[in-house]
C-alpha positions in Angstrom: 135.2 66.5 98.2 135.6 70.2 99.1 132.8 72.1 100.8 131.6 75.6 100.0 129.8 77.7 102.6 127.3 80.1 101.2 126.8 82.9 103.7 123.8 85.2 103.6 124.9 88.2 101.7 124.1 91.9 102.3 120.7 92.2 100.7 120.0 95.9 101.4 121.1 99.0 103.1 120.6 98.8 106.8 119.5 95.2 106.8 121.0 93.2 109.6 119.0 89.9 109.5 116.5 88.1 107.4 113.8 85.5 108.0 113.7 82.2 106.2 110.2 82.0 104.7 110.6 79.0 102.4 113.3 76.4 101.4 113.6 75.3 97.8 116.2 72.7 98.7 117.0 70.2 101.5 120.0 68.2 102.7 121.0 65.7 100.1 119.6 67.5 97.1 121.8 67.8 94.0 121.7 71.4 92.8 123.1 73.4 89.9 124.6 76.9 89.8 121.9 79.7 90.0 119.3 77.3 91.3 117.0 78.9 94.0 117.9 77.9 97.5 115.6 79.8 99.8 113.2 82.8 100.1 114.4 85.3 102.7 112.2 88.1 104.0 113.5 91.4 105.4 111.4 94.2 106.7 111.3 95.6 103.1 111.0 92.7 100.7 111.3 89.0 100.0 114.5 88.0 98.2 115.2 84.7 96.5 118.7 83.3 97.2 120.4 81.5 94.4 123.3 79.1 94.6 126.7 80.4 93.2 128.0 76.8 92.7 126.8 73.3 91.8 127.0 70.4 94.2 125.1 68.6 96.9 123.5 70.3 99.9 125.1 69.0 103.1 123.8 71.5 105.6 121.1 74.2 105.9 120.9 77.1 108.4 117.5 76.3 109.9 113.8 75.9 109.1 111.2 78.2 107.8 110.5 80.9 110.4 114.1 81.1 111.7 115.9 84.4 111.5 119.6 84.5 110.6 122.1 87.4 110.5 123.7 88.8 107.4 127.0 87.0 106.9 125.9 83.9 108.7 125.9 80.5 106.9 122.8 79.8 104.8 123.8 76.5 103.2 126.8 74.3 103.0 127.5 72.7 99.6 129.7 69.8 98.7 131.2 70.5 95.3 133.4 68.6 92.8 136.9 70.0 92.3 138.5 73.1 93.8 136.2 76.0 94.4 138.7 78.2 96.2 139.0 80.6 93.3 135.6 80.4 91.7 133.5 80.8 94.9 134.2 84.5 95.6 133.5 85.5 92.0 130.4 83.4 91.9 129.2 84.8 95.2 129.7 88.4 94.0 127.7 87.6 90.9 125.0 86.1 93.0 124.9 89.2 95.2 124.5 91.4 92.1 121.8 89.2 90.6 120.0 89.0 94.0 119.9 92.8 94.5 118.5 93.3 91.0 115.8 90.7 91.5 114.3 92.0 94.8 110.6 91.8 94.4 108.3 92.6 97.4 105.9 89.8 98.6 107.1 87.0 96.2 105.2 83.8 96.9 107.1 82.3 99.9 105.5 79.0 99.5 106.9 77.8 96.2 107.2 74.0 95.9 110.5 72.2 96.4 112.3 71.3 93.2 111.8 67.8 92.0 114.7 65.6 93.1 117.0 64.1 90.4 115.5 60.8 89.3 117.5 57.6 89.1 117.6 55.7 85.9 114.2 54.3 85.0 114.0 50.5 84.5 112.5 49.3 81.3 108.7 48.9 81.6 107.4 45.4 82.1 105.4 43.8 79.3 101.8 44.8 79.5 99.4 42.4 81.1 96.1 41.9 79.2 93.3 43.5 81.1 90.7 41.2 82.6 87.2 42.0 83.6 86.8 42.0 87.3 84.8 39.1 88.8 81.3 40.2 89.8 81.2 40.9 93.6 78.7 39.2 95.9 77.0 42.6 96.3 76.6 43.1 92.6 74.7 39.9 92.2 72.7 40.2 95.4 69.1 41.4 95.0 68.0 43.9 97.7 64.3 43.9 98.7 63.3 47.3 100.2 60.6 49.9 99.8 61.3 53.2 98.0 61.1 55.1 101.3 63.8 52.8 102.9 66.0 53.1 99.8 65.7 56.9 99.8 66.6 57.0 103.5 69.5 54.7 103.1 70.8 56.8 100.2 70.5 60.0 102.3 72.5 58.2 105.1 75.1 56.9 102.7 74.3 53.3 103.6 74.7 50.4 101.1 71.6 48.3 101.6 73.5 45.2 100.6 75.3 45.5 104.0 72.0 45.5 105.9 70.5 42.2 107.1 66.7 41.9 107.0 64.8 40.2 109.7 62.3 39.2 107.0 62.4 39.1 103.3 62.3 42.9 102.9 64.6 45.5 104.5 62.5 47.7 106.7 63.2 50.9 108.6 63.7 48.9 111.8 66.4 46.8 110.0 68.1 50.0 108.9 68.0 51.4 112.5 69.5 48.2 113.8 72.3 48.3 111.3 73.1 52.0 112.1 73.1 51.2 115.9 75.2 48.1 115.5 77.5 49.7 112.9 78.1 52.7 115.2 79.4 50.4 117.9 81.6 48.6 115.4 83.1 51.9 114.0 80.7 52.1 111.0 80.7 55.6 109.4 78.0 56.6 106.9 79.5 57.5 103.6 78.2 61.1 103.6 79.5 61.8 107.1 82.9 63.6 107.2 85.3 62.8 110.0 86.4 65.7 112.1 89.4 67.5 110.6 92.6 66.8 112.5 94.2 69.6 114.5 96.8 71.5 112.6 99.7 73.5 114.0 100.6 76.3 111.5 103.9 78.2 112.1 103.4 82.0 111.9 106.2 83.0 109.5 106.9 85.3 106.6 104.2 87.9 105.7 101.8 86.5 108.3 104.4 87.1 111.1 105.2 90.6 109.7 101.5 91.5 109.8 101.2 90.1 113.3 104.2 92.1 114.6 102.9 95.3 112.9 99.4 95.0 114.3 100.6 94.1 117.8 103.0 97.2 117.8 100.2 99.4 116.6 97.8 98.3 119.3 100.5 98.3 121.9 101.8 101.8 121.2 98.8 103.7 119.9 95.7 104.5 122.1 93.0 104.0 119.4 89.6 105.5 119.4 87.0 105.0 116.6 84.3 107.3 115.4 81.4 106.1 113.2 79.0 108.2 111.2 76.1 107.2 108.9 76.2 108.8 105.5 73.5 108.9 102.8 75.3 107.7 99.6 72.2 107.7 97.4 73.3 110.8 95.3 76.9 109.8 94.9 75.9 106.3 93.9 73.6 107.8 91.2 76.5 110.0 90.0 78.8 107.0 89.9 76.3 105.1 87.8 76.1 108.1 85.4 79.9 108.3 85.2 80.2 104.6 84.3 77.4 104.8 81.8 79.4 107.5 79.9 83.0 106.5 80.6 83.9 105.3 77.1 87.3 103.8 77.3 88.0 105.0 80.8 88.2 102.6 83.7 85.1 101.6 85.7 84.6 103.7 88.8 83.8 102.2 92.2 82.9 104.2 95.2 86.5 104.1 96.5 88.1 106.7 94.1 85.2 109.1 94.8 85.8 108.7 98.5 89.5 109.4 98.0 88.7 112.6 96.1 86.5 113.7 99.1 89.3 112.7 101.6 91.9 114.8 99.7 89.6 117.8 99.2 88.9 118.1 103.0 92.5 117.4 104.1 93.8 121.1 103.9 91.3 122.0 106.6 92.4 119.1 108.8 96.2 118.6 108.4 96.5 116.7 111.7 94.8 113.7 110.0 97.4 113.4 107.2 100.4 112.9 109.5 102.9 110.4 110.8 104.0 110.4 114.5 107.5 109.5 115.5 106.8 108.7 119.1 110.5 108.1 120.0 111.5 111.6 118.7 108.2 113.2 119.9 107.6 114.7 116.4 104.4 114.7 114.4 105.0 115.4 110.7 101.9 116.9 108.9 102.3 116.1 105.3 101.2 118.4 102.5 100.7 115.6 99.9 98.3 112.7 100.5 100.1 109.4 100.0 97.2 107.1 100.5 97.7 103.6 101.7 95.2 101.1 100.3 94.7 98.0 102.5 94.6 95.0 100.1 93.9 91.4 100.9 96.2 88.9 99.1 96.9 85.2 99.4 99.9 86.0 101.5 98.1 88.3 103.8 97.2 92.0 104.1 99.4 94.4 102.1 99.1 98.2 101.9 100.3 99.6 98.5 100.4 103.4 98.3 98.7 105.8 95.9 101.3 108.6 95.6 100.1 112.2 95.5 96.4 111.1 95.5 95.4 114.8 95.7 96.7 115.4 92.2 94.7 112.6 90.5 91.2 112.8 89.1 88.6 110.1 89.6 89.6 108.2 86.4 93.3 108.2 87.3 92.5 107.0 90.8 90.4 104.2 89.5 93.2 103.1 87.2 95.8 103.3 89.9 93.7 101.4 92.5 93.3 98.6 90.0 96.9 98.5 89.1 98.2 98.4 92.7 95.6 95.8 93.8 96.6 93.5 91.0 100.3 94.0 91.6 99.9 93.3 95.3 97.9 90.1 94.6 100.2 88.7 91.9 103.4 89.6 93.8 104.8 92.2 91.3 104.3 95.2 93.5 107.6 97.0 94.2 109.0 97.6 97.6 108.8 101.4 97.2 105.1 101.1 96.5 104.6 99.5 99.9 106.0 102.3 102.1 105.6 106.0 102.8 101.8 106.2 103.2 100.5 109.2 105.2 96.9 107.9 105.7 95.3 104.6 105.0 91.8 103.6 103.7 90.5 100.1 104.3 87.4 98.6 102.8 85.8 95.1 102.8 83.7 96.1 99.7 80.4 94.3 99.3 81.4 91.9 102.2 81.4 95.0 104.4 79.7 95.1 107.8 77.6 97.5 109.8 80.7 99.1 111.3 84.4 98.4 111.7 87.1 99.5 114.1 90.2 99.5 111.9 93.7 99.3 113.3 96.0 102.2 112.5 98.8 101.6 110.1 101.6 102.8 112.3 103.3 105.4 112.3 100.2 107.1 110.7 97.7 108.7 113.0 94.4 107.8 111.3 92.7 105.1 109.1 89.4 105.4 107.3 87.0 102.5 106.8 83.9 102.7 104.6 81.4 100.0 105.4 78.7 98.1 103.5 76.0 100.1 101.6 72.5 99.1 102.7 69.1 100.3 101.4 66.7 101.4 104.2 63.7 103.6 104.6 64.6 107.1 105.7 62.7 110.3 106.5 63.3 112.9 103.8 61.3 116.0 104.9 57.8 114.8 105.6 58.0 111.7 103.4 59.7 108.3 103.8 62.0 107.2 100.9 64.3 104.3 100.2 67.8 105.6 100.6 71.3 104.0 100.3 73.1 104.4 103.6 76.7 103.6 104.6 78.5 103.9 107.9 81.9 105.4 107.7 84.5 104.5 110.4 87.6 106.4 111.3 90.2 105.2 113.9 92.6 107.8 115.3 95.7 108.1 117.5 94.3 109.8 120.6 97.8 111.1 121.4 97.8 113.6 118.5 94.2 113.6 117.3 91.3 114.8 119.5 87.8 113.4 119.2 86.5 116.8 118.1 89.0 116.8 115.2 88.0 113.3 114.1 84.2 114.1 114.3 84.7 117.4 112.5 86.7 115.8 109.7 84.1 113.1 109.1 81.3 115.7 109.1 83.3 117.5 106.3 83.5 114.2 104.4 79.8 113.6 104.9 78.9 117.0 103.4 81.0 116.3 100.2 79.7 112.7 99.9 76.1 113.6 100.3 76.4 116.5 97.9 78.7 114.9 95.3 78.7 117.8 92.9 81.0 119.5 95.3 83.7 116.9 94.5 84.1 118.6 91.2 83.9 122.2 92.4 87.1 124.2 93.0 
């Protein structure tokens, strides 16, 4: 039978290679036209490759984690009949479908398709069910005190396995059984065996994150500044806003922090910038395209809130929810994952006393609000319970000085501690 070689097509402008993140087929599988073959990840998106022909897989390019060049063989398919004329047209159709179906961060761990089953033999005649014969344990009467029974239950020991020196099983008999059983490989029922070592290949989104973080720490001299902020007033305002929001989305602290970030940015343009270290150019952006670090099942993603400075608190709350859900369910678009000029990262209630976030290169700063805690605090001559939060900022020391970072955070602190200023022109 003739064989058709499906080469990795051009899946985007400027893309020279792609990583195999998951196979949907294996050698020997019977496949049909348009059936998914593999998920391929570029530096922009994950693309699902589909077969342009039907047939049997005879060869695959490699395993998950391997990188192959555009135009190189992805799979070899044994087909019935002559595919000389139909293959090019099918490949062109596959290319067009593929480019239209690019979706960022598709799940790279989809299960393999179920193999074609052979003809199923006729089922055998049913055998009448029979009641199992009673076991020796079931008919054996165990003599033990309630304390011994309770201890055996806690240890996961079946007392019918324990031999008694006398008529009753005593604690000494249970100890002897445990000591003897341990030497014979006995394991109490409630005790879990140690989990076996597991080698996990770093591929796909996890490898992309690893590469980006390593490049950021390798190229950028980070420094982190942390300041304590009293969020009692802004939290009270947030509660009032939510109590009177009507059909508007619920507001967390995050959109209020974003408003503060945007309002202070004109005074500190060096914070909303991207540094091209190869060209030696820092671009200070007029608009705030705010990256929002989001944890997903596939790893950390950073969808971008475009023109955050032009959105009010309600609009920011709605956009935060939309982007977070899109990132987690895999529907976020590739253009929504690039072009950020500043990033905010928050662990929410999980929080922590302080964090030292890693800059999202080529940006020059990243802001990290930490957990809110209630502590006693001097207010004038009295002590009051106040809600306090540490705010972290990491900066690229090549283009941002410590004085600039500290001054910027102090400007944020003023707005956050006097939240009525968030709504003042």
